[in-house]
C-alpha positions in Angstrom: 93.4 142.2 113.8 93.1 139.3 111.4 91.1 140.2 108.2 91.4 136.9 106.4 93.8 135.0 104.2 94.6 134.7 100.5 96.5 131.6 99.2 97.3 130.7 102.8 98.8 134.2 103.5 97.2 135.8 106.6 96.1 139.4 106.2 96.3 141.4 109.4 95.8 145.1 110.2 97.1 147.3 113.0 94.7 149.6 114.7 96.6 152.5 113.1 94.9 151.4 109.8 91.7 153.0 111.1 93.6 156.4 111.3 94.6 156.3 107.7 91.2 155.0 106.6 89.5 157.9 108.4 91.9 160.4 106.8 91.4 158.9 103.3 87.6 159.0 103.7 87.7 162.6 104.9 90.1 163.7 102.1 87.9 162.2 99.5 84.8 163.8 101.0 86.4 167.2 101.0 87.5 166.8 97.3 84.1 165.5 96.2 82.2 168.3 98.1 84.4 170.9 96.3 84.0 169.2 92.9 80.2 168.7 93.3 78.7 171.6 95.3 75.1 171.1 96.4 75.2 167.3 96.0 73.6 165.3 98.8 76.1 164.8 101.7 75.0 161.2 102.2 75.9 160.4 98.6 79.3 162.0 98.9 80.0 160.2 102.2 79.0 156.9 100.6 81.3 157.5 97.6 84.1 158.6 100.0 83.8 155.4 102.1 83.8 153.2 99.0 86.8 155.1 97.6 88.7 154.6 100.9 87.9 150.9 101.0 89.1 150.5 97.3 92.3 152.4 98.1 93.1 150.1 101.0 92.3 147.2 98.7 94.8 148.6 96.2 97.5 148.6 99.0 96.6 145.0 99.7 96.9 144.1 96.0 100.3 145.8 95.9 101.5 143.6 98.9 99.9 140.5 97.6 101.8 140.9 94.3 105.1 140.8 96.4 103.9 137.8 98.4 102.7 135.7 95.5 105.8 136.2 93.5 107.9 135.3 96.6 105.9 132.1 97.0 106.4 131.3 93.3 110.2 131.8 93.9 110.1 129.2 96.8 110.1 131.6 99.7 107.7 131.4 102.7 105.4 134.4 103.4 104.2 134.6 107.0 101.6 137.3 106.6 100.7 140.7 105.1 100.4 143.5 107.6 98.4 146.7 106.9 99.1 149.8 109.0 99.1 153.6 108.9 102.0 153.9 106.4 100.6 151.3 104.0 101.5 147.7 104.1 104.3 145.2 104.4 104.8 141.6 103.2 106.5 139.6 106.0 108.5 137.2 103.9 110.2 134.6 106.2 113.2 133.8 104.0 115.8 136.0 102.3 116.0 136.0 98.5 118.8 133.6 97.5 119.7 135.5 94.3 119.5 139.1 93.1 117.1 138.0 90.4 114.7 136.6 93.0 114.8 139.9 95.0 114.3 142.0 91.8 111.3 139.9 90.7 109.7 140.0 94.1 110.3 143.7 94.6 109.2 145.0 91.2 105.9 143.1 91.4 104.4 145.6 93.9 105.0 148.8 91.9 104.0 147.0 88.7 100.6 146.1 90.3 100.1 149.7 91.5 100.9 151.0 88.0 98.4 148.6 86.5 95.7 149.5 89.0 96.4 153.2 88.4 96.0 152.8 84.6 92.8 150.7 85.1 91.1 153.2 87.4 91.9 156.1 85.0 90.8 154.1 82.0 87.5 153.4 83.6 86.9 156.8 85.2 88.0 159.1 82.4 85.4 158.1 79.8 82.6 158.1 82.4 83.3 161.5 83.8 80.6 163.2 81.7 77.9 160.6 82.6 78.6 159.4 86.2 80.4 162.3 87.7 81.0 161.2 91.3 82.0 157.5 90.6 84.2 158.7 87.7 85.9 161.3 89.9 86.6 158.7 92.6 88.0 156.3 90.0 90.3 159.0 88.6 91.5 159.9 92.2 92.2 156.3 92.9 94.1 156.0 89.6 96.3 158.9 90.4 96.8 157.7 94.0 98.0 154.3 92.7 100.3 155.9 90.2 101.7 158.0 93.0 102.2 154.9 95.2 104.1 153.2 92.3 106.3 156.3 91.7 107.0 156.9 95.4 107.8 153.2 96.1 110.3 153.0 93.3 112.5 155.8 94.9 115.9 154.3 95.5 116.2 153.8 99.3 115.3 151.1 101.8 112.7 150.2 103.0 111.0 151.3 99.8 110.7 148.9 96.8 113.2 151.1 95.0 115.7 150.5 97.7 115.4 146.8 97.3 115.7 147.2 93.5 118.9 149.2 94.1 120.2 146.5 96.4 119.4 143.8 93.9 121.2 145.6 91.1 124.3 146.4 93.2 124.3 142.8 94.6 124.1 141.4 91.0 127.0 143.7 89.9 129.3 143.3 93.0 128.3 139.8 94.3 128.3 141.3 97.8 124.8 141.5 99.4 126.1 143.2 102.6 127.7 146.0 100.6 124.6 146.4 98.5 122.4 146.6 101.6 124.7 149.3 103.2 124.4 151.4 100.0 120.6 151.0 100.0 120.4 151.9 103.7 122.4 155.1 103.2 120.1 156.0 100.3 117.1 155.3 102.5 118.3 157.4 105.3 119.1 160.2 103.0 115.7 160.0 101.4 114.0 160.0 104.8 115.8 163.1 105.8 115.0 164.8 102.5 111.3 164.0 102.8 111.2 165.2 106.5 113.1 168.4 105.7 110.7 169.1 102.8 107.7 168.7 105.2 109.3 170.9 107.8 110.1 173.6 105.2 106.5 173.6 104.0 105.2 173.9 107.5 107.4 176.8 108.6 107.7 178.8 105.4 104.4 178.1 103.6 102.2 177.5 106.7 101.0 174.2 105.3 100.1 172.2 108.5 99.2 169.1 106.4 102.9 168.9 105.6 103.4 167.3 109.0 102.5 164.1 107.1 105.8 164.5 105.1 107.7 164.8 108.4 106.1 161.6 109.7 106.8 159.7 106.5 110.4 160.9 106.4 110.9 159.8 110.0 109.4 156.4 109.2 111.7 156.0 106.2 114.8 156.9 108.2 114.0 154.6 111.1 113.0 151.7 108.8 116.3 152.1 106.8 118.2 152.0 110.1 116.3 148.9 111.2 117.2 147.2 107.9 120.8 147.9 108.6 120.7 146.3 112.1 118.7 143.3 110.7 121.3 142.7 108.0 124.1 142.9 110.5 122.3 140.6 112.9 121.7 138.0 110.1 125.3 138.2 109.0 126.4 137.8 112.6 124.4 134.6 113.1 125.3 133.1 109.7 127.1 129.9 110.3 126.0 129.7 114.0 123.9 126.8 115.3 121.2 126.7 117.9 123.4 124.7 120.2 125.9 127.6 120.5 123.5 130.0 122.1 120.7 127.9 123.6 120.0 127.8 127.3 120.9 124.3 128.4 118.3 122.6 130.6 117.3 119.0 131.3 114.4 120.1 133.5 110.8 119.6 132.5 107.6 120.6 134.3 105.1 117.8 134.7 102.0 118.8 132.8 99.8 117.2 135.4 101.0 119.4 138.2 99.0 122.4 139.4 100.5 125.8 138.4 101.1 126.6 142.1 103.1 123.3 142.6 105.2 124.1 139.5 106.0 127.6 140.9 107.0 126.0 144.2 109.3 123.5 142.5 110.9 125.7 139.8 109.9 129.3 140.4 110.3 132.2 142.8 107.2 134.0 143.7 105.3 134.5 140.5 108.5 134.3 138.4 109.2 131.2 136.4 112.0 130.9 133.8 110.6 129.3 130.7 110.7 125.5 130.9 109.4 122.7 128.7 106.3 120.8 129.8 106.1 117.1 129.5 103.4 114.5 129.9 104.3 110.8 129.9 107.9 111.7 128.8 106.7 113.7 125.8 107.3 117.5 125.5 104.0 119.1 124.6 104.5 122.8 125.5 106.4 125.5 127.4 105.6 127.3 130.7 107.1 130.5 131.9 106.1 133.8 133.6 104.0 134.9 130.6 101.9 131.7 130.8 101.6 131.8 134.6 100.4 135.5 134.7 97.6 134.5 132.3 96.1 132.3 135.1 94.2 134.1 137.8 96.2 133.8 141.1 93.1 132.4 142.9 92.9 129.5 140.3 96.6 128.5 140.1 96.1 125.8 142.8 93.5 124.0 140.6 94.7 124.9 137.1 97.0 122.2 135.6 100.2 123.2 133.9 99.0 121.5 130.7 96.0 123.9 130.6 98.2 127.0 131.2 101.1 126.2 129.0 101.8 127.4 125.4 101.5 124.3 123.2 104.2 123.4 120.8 104.3 121.4 117.6 106.9 119.7 115.5 108.0 123.0 114.0 108.9 124.3 117.5 111.4 121.5 118.1 115.0 121.7 116.7 118.3 119.9 117.2 121.4 121.6 118.5 123.1 121.5 115.1 120.2 123.3 113.4 121.4 126.5 111.8 120.4 129.5 113.9 119.3 131.5 110.8 117.2 128.7 109.5 115.6 128.2 113.0 114.6 131.8 113.2 113.0 131.8 109.8 110.7 128.9 110.5 107.3 130.2 109.5 105.4 128.1 112.0 107.3 129.4 115.0 105.6 132.1 116.9 108.9 133.7 117.8 108.9 133.1 121.6 110.5 129.7 122.3 112.1 126.8 120.5 112.7 123.5 122.3 116.0 121.9 121.5 116.1 118.1 121.6 118.8 115.5 120.9 118.2 111.8 120.6 114.6 112.3 121.8 115.7 114.2 125.0 115.3 117.9 125.7 118.7 119.5 126.1 117.8 123.2 126.0 115.6 126.1 125.0 116.1 129.0 122.6 114.2 132.1 123.8 114.3 135.9 123.2 116.7 136.1 126.1 119.4 134.2 124.3 118.8 136.1 121.1 119.2 139.4 123.1 122.6 138.2 124.1 123.6 137.9 120.5 122.2 141.4 119.8 124.2 142.8 122.8 127.4 141.2 121.5 126.7 142.8 118.1 126.2 146.2 119.6 129.3 146.0 121.7 131.2 145.0 118.5 129.9 148.0 116.7 130.9 150.4 119.5 134.4 148.9 119.5 
């Protein structure tokens, strides 16, 4: 769900964000009801909702700090995604130097520390005058300070893990080795948090500690994903698009009906992704995903050009384009790249070809 954009950075939210928003609002309501017994429930609910929105805004500011520093350092930021465990800045490019990674990483916790101090500085003096707003401000201040402290713990995917990686990278000059160390720390941290939650549940009877188990699992899995991603990016370093693309000189005529395209190039409802051309110019791609979006009763009258996924200049690469650079193109939706040489289509790069590289990587790890 797109919420808007800031400085050209799209802000999107998973539906899981509504879960954490509900939990935050309920927690604030319970705390305010305990601190101000007898106060009107409507007022407490209003203050709780406002506090929940401000807290989510604090998470957004944390991620925006990462993203804006990344842009200042010359990196592309695709979007900021908010979800149940907080947020993530989807930065398209890897930091080129340890200094860049350190600057980008430390910006988030620094923003949370500043917000925490600001909320407490505003709330504390007003506690004797405006009890409920002041209480909400102090809670938000403590929450932001907690975010800063938790995020700086040394283990991927937390900011502290990236700080650890940047420092080891700077000292050793080996990014891969620094990543492995940060991944090990992240997995250990995830197991520790999950084990703490399990202990609180079984020995102290604290059911709310299930949240610690969930966070610990998330940290462990995310650290493992970081390891796979780093290995994959190392694997494709130096590779070109031409080495793994699917070669094809076929193109679907955009003025054909979808049914005719299936009869010529497909089998049943299945159609391997192909470029679409009109007057000799490639304007899109058509595959099973695009075909299934067209009602079967209308495929005889729907033109390929109306069913296809359009492409632009950013979706066209040459065979000698570096694979790593091609995958980090911010404009690419991540489904298909058209490969052209001397103005002629020579191949396609899809998820299927990338899956082959992943499979080779996994086989290599097993060996």
